[in-house]
Backbone bond lengths (Angstrom), bond angles and torsions (degrees), N, CA, C in turn:
res aa  C-N    CA-C-N  psi(-1)  N-CA   C-N-CA  omega(-1)  CA-C   N-CA-C  phi
1 M - - - 1.433 - - 1.516 112.23 -
2 T 1.317 116.50 -11.43 1.454 119.42 175.64 1.513 108.78 -108.69
3 T 1.316 115.84 151.76 1.456 120.29 179.60 1.512 109.31 -121.27
4 L 1.306 114.45 158.81 1.455 122.23 -179.51 1.518 107.90 -112.37
5 H 1.314 117.61 144.94 1.458 119.68 -179.09 1.528 111.22 -69.65
6 T 1.318 116.49 164.47 1.465 123.52 -170.79 1.525 113.85 -63.01
7 N 1.302 118.62 -40.71 1.469 121.94 -174.58 1.524 112.75 -100.86
8 A 1.305 117.14 38.75 1.466 121.20 -177.14 1.525 110.93 -65.15
9 T 1.328 115.13 140.98 1.463 120.55 176.24 1.525 109.39 -80.97
10 D 1.318 116.35 169.53 1.462 120.69 -179.97 1.531 111.37 -60.71
11 T 1.330 117.21 -36.91 1.461 119.71 179.95 1.528 110.99 -71.22
12 E 1.323 117.24 -36.13 1.469 120.68 177.01 1.532 110.53 -65.76
13 I 1.319 115.74 -40.69 1.468 120.60 178.90 1.521 110.01 -63.49
14 E 1.323 116.53 -44.53 1.462 121.01 179.60 1.528 111.35 -62.23
15 A 1.329 116.98 -45.07 1.468 121.16 179.50 1.529 110.42 -64.70
16 H 1.316 117.16 -41.62 1.467 121.58 179.12 1.518 111.24 -60.81
17 E 1.324 116.78 -44.45 1.464 120.43 179.49 1.523 111.24 -63.22
18 K 1.323 116.71 -40.42 1.464 121.35 179.83 1.528 110.92 -65.10
19 V 1.322 117.17 -46.18 1.463 121.62 -179.79 1.522 110.40 -65.89
20 T 1.328 117.16 -41.26 1.461 121.05 -179.64 1.519 110.95 -59.70
21 L 1.315 117.94 -44.47 1.462 121.31 177.86 1.522 110.75 -62.71
22 S 1.321 117.20 -40.77 1.461 121.59 179.95 1.523 110.91 -64.92
23 V 1.324 117.39 -43.54 1.461 121.66 -179.63 1.523 110.38 -66.06
24 E 1.316 116.86 -41.26 1.465 119.84 178.68 1.528 110.86 -62.54
25 R 1.321 116.78 -41.08 1.462 120.82 177.77 1.526 110.57 -63.48
26 L 1.324 116.56 -45.57 1.464 120.81 178.71 1.525 110.89 -61.07
27 R 1.332 116.95 -43.12 1.460 121.21 -179.72 1.524 110.27 -59.58
28 M 1.326 116.75 -43.93 1.467 120.19 179.39 1.522 111.15 -68.93
29 D 1.317 118.59 -36.80 1.471 121.20 176.86 1.531 110.62 -62.47
30 V 1.324 116.70 -41.56 1.462 120.89 178.63 1.527 109.78 -67.40
31 L 1.326 117.21 -42.48 1.462 120.19 178.46 1.530 110.83 -63.32
32 R 1.319 117.85 -41.55 1.472 120.30 177.02 1.530 110.49 -59.04
33 A 1.327 116.73 -39.60 1.471 120.51 178.50 1.531 110.35 -64.29
34 L 1.326 117.57 -37.85 1.467 120.51 177.94 1.519 111.48 -69.95
35 V 1.317 116.98 -35.90 1.472 120.26 176.93 1.526 109.12 -64.15
36 A 1.325 117.08 -35.62 1.462 121.20 179.26 1.527 111.91 -71.13
37 G 1.332 117.02 -23.41 1.456 120.60 178.43 1.511 111.14 167.08
38 Q 1.313 115.98 142.79 1.462 120.56 -179.32 1.515 111.08 -59.17
39 G 1.321 115.89 160.36 1.451 118.73 178.24 1.512 112.48 -177.96
40 S 1.325 114.90 164.68 1.466 121.86 174.29 1.529 108.12 -84.84
41 G 1.306 115.85 171.04 1.458 119.54 177.12 1.519 112.32 -56.97
42 S 1.328 116.40 -43.73 1.467 120.41 179.42 1.522 111.45 -63.97
43 E 1.329 116.11 -40.46 1.468 120.24 -179.71 1.526 111.09 -67.11
44 I 1.330 116.41 -40.76 1.473 120.39 178.35 1.527 109.48 -65.27
45 A 1.326 117.14 -42.23 1.469 120.63 178.27 1.517 110.75 -59.99
46 E 1.318 116.20 -43.98 1.461 120.36 -179.57 1.530 111.47 -65.47
47 R 1.327 116.33 -43.04 1.477 119.89 -178.44 1.520 113.13 -67.72
48 T 1.331 116.16 -34.40 1.468 119.76 -174.34 1.519 113.81 -96.01
49 G 1.327 116.79 -21.55 1.458 119.79 -174.63 1.522 112.45 81.17
50 I 1.333 116.95 6.82 1.461 122.07 176.58 1.529 107.00 -86.75
51 T 1.319 117.13 140.71 1.459 119.65 -178.84 1.524 110.92 -61.84
52 L 1.311 115.71 147.42 1.462 121.38 179.48 1.523 110.79 -58.27
53 F 1.331 116.58 -35.16 1.463 120.59 -179.16 1.526 112.28 -71.24
54 S 1.299 118.06 -15.32 1.470 121.67 172.02 1.519 111.04 -94.78
55 V 1.327 117.65 -29.81 1.463 121.65 -178.71 1.522 111.25 -72.13
56 R 1.319 117.56 -47.36 1.468 120.45 -174.54 1.530 113.58 -54.41
57 P 1.344 119.28 -50.13 1.468 117.39 179.89 1.527 112.76 -65.37
58 R 1.341 116.74 -32.05 1.474 119.27 178.15 1.527 110.04 -66.46
59 L 1.336 117.64 -38.65 1.459 120.48 177.45 1.525 110.54 -62.93
60 T 1.318 116.83 -42.86 1.464 120.37 177.45 1.521 110.58 -60.15
61 E 1.328 117.13 -44.23 1.471 120.99 178.34 1.519 111.18 -61.84
62 L 1.325 116.62 -41.89 1.467 120.57 -178.96 1.521 111.72 -66.18
63 V 1.327 117.20 -39.51 1.468 120.46 176.92 1.527 109.37 -65.33
64 T 1.317 117.61 -46.23 1.465 122.15 -179.88 1.525 111.34 -59.62
65 A 1.333 116.72 -37.90 1.463 121.72 -179.20 1.533 112.76 -79.84
66 G 1.330 117.18 -9.41 1.460 120.58 179.76 1.519 114.37 86.91
67 Y 1.327 117.35 13.25 1.466 121.21 179.76 1.528 113.12 -93.00
68 A 1.328 116.27 -13.34 1.463 121.83 178.06 1.516 108.05 -139.82
69 A 1.339 115.53 156.76 1.461 120.68 -179.37 1.523 110.12 -145.58
70 D 1.320 114.51 152.72 1.460 122.76 177.11 1.530 108.57 -72.73
71 T 1.323 117.31 131.61 1.467 121.15 179.17 1.522 112.12 -83.70
72 G 1.332 116.55 -14.96 1.459 120.50 -173.90 1.526 112.25 90.23
73 I 1.318 116.65 -9.29 1.464 122.55 178.41 1.525 108.59 -83.89
74 R 1.323 116.40 142.85 1.462 122.65 174.94 1.517 108.04 -124.21
75 R 1.340 115.57 137.18 1.464 120.77 176.60 1.518 109.07 -129.33
76 K 1.316 115.54 148.41 1.465 121.10 178.11 1.527 109.48 -77.38
77 N 1.335 115.52 137.67 1.463 119.43 173.97 1.531 108.95 -92.06
78 I 1.314 117.75 -174.85 1.464 120.78 -175.73 1.524 112.89 -65.06
79 R 1.321 117.30 -18.44 1.461 121.01 177.41 1.530 112.30 -92.36
80 G 1.333 116.05 1.14 1.453 120.46 179.38 1.520 114.36 84.63
81 N 1.341 116.67 6.67 1.464 120.89 178.96 1.521 110.28 -90.98
82 N 1.320 116.15 146.55 1.457 120.72 176.33 1.517 110.83 -72.70
83 E 1.316 114.90 138.82 1.460 121.93 172.72 1.514 107.56 -125.34
84 R 1.315 115.86 144.22 1.455 118.63 176.86 1.521 109.69 -76.54
85 V 1.309 115.65 148.09 1.463 122.08 177.46 1.520 107.09 -101.92
86 L 1.323 115.56 128.60 1.461 121.96 -178.00 1.515 110.62 -110.22
87 R 1.323 114.53 160.55 1.462 121.95 176.18 1.518 107.99 -136.69
88 A 1.306 116.28 158.75 1.463 120.67 173.81 1.525 108.66 -76.31
89 T 1.319 116.90 140.41 1.459 121.17 173.96 1.525 108.61 -84.61
90 S 1.314 116.90 173.59 1.470 118.94 177.35 1.526 110.54 -61.76
91 A 1.331 117.16 -34.45 1.470 120.05 176.85 1.525 110.50 -65.01
92 G 1.333 116.52 -38.30 1.460 120.66 177.77 1.516 111.85 -66.42
93 V 1.321 116.15 -43.17 1.469 120.73 177.16 1.525 109.78 -61.17
94 N 1.328 116.22 -44.25 1.464 120.71 179.62 1.529 111.78 -62.07
95 L 1.320 116.89 -39.13 1.461 120.46 178.81 1.522 110.64 -63.17
96 V 1.327 116.77 -42.16 1.465 120.62 -178.18 1.520 111.28 -72.38
97 T 1.328 117.20 -41.81 1.459 120.43 -175.86 1.518 113.14 -84.72
98 G 1.328 116.73 -12.94 1.459 120.03 -179.15 1.501 114.13 81.53
99 E 1.322 117.01 8.23 1.463 120.65 178.74 1.506 110.09 -80.20
100 K 1.314 115.96 153.09 1.454 121.08 176.40 1.503 109.84 -95.71
101 A 1.335 114.82 145.07 1.478 120.19 -178.19 1.507 112.01 -65.73
């Protein structure tokens, strides 16, 4: 989901590949947590031990890709702010379980 500029140096390419693998792993960890049960960003962060600042962008990516969806439910976080509750879509479940649609 990230791209590298045209004239990237060898060190930039290496760093990009490392970060890309890390982000993909995080995205799948967040999706697995959603398959296990719906939740807000804060709830997913707490369940997985992944920082909220890493969970939130992964949730956005998963929704954009069609692997997660908003349930319409809102829950208060520890700061008293509403957070949307997300769930895995059937495509997300299929991706995690390896089943074909």
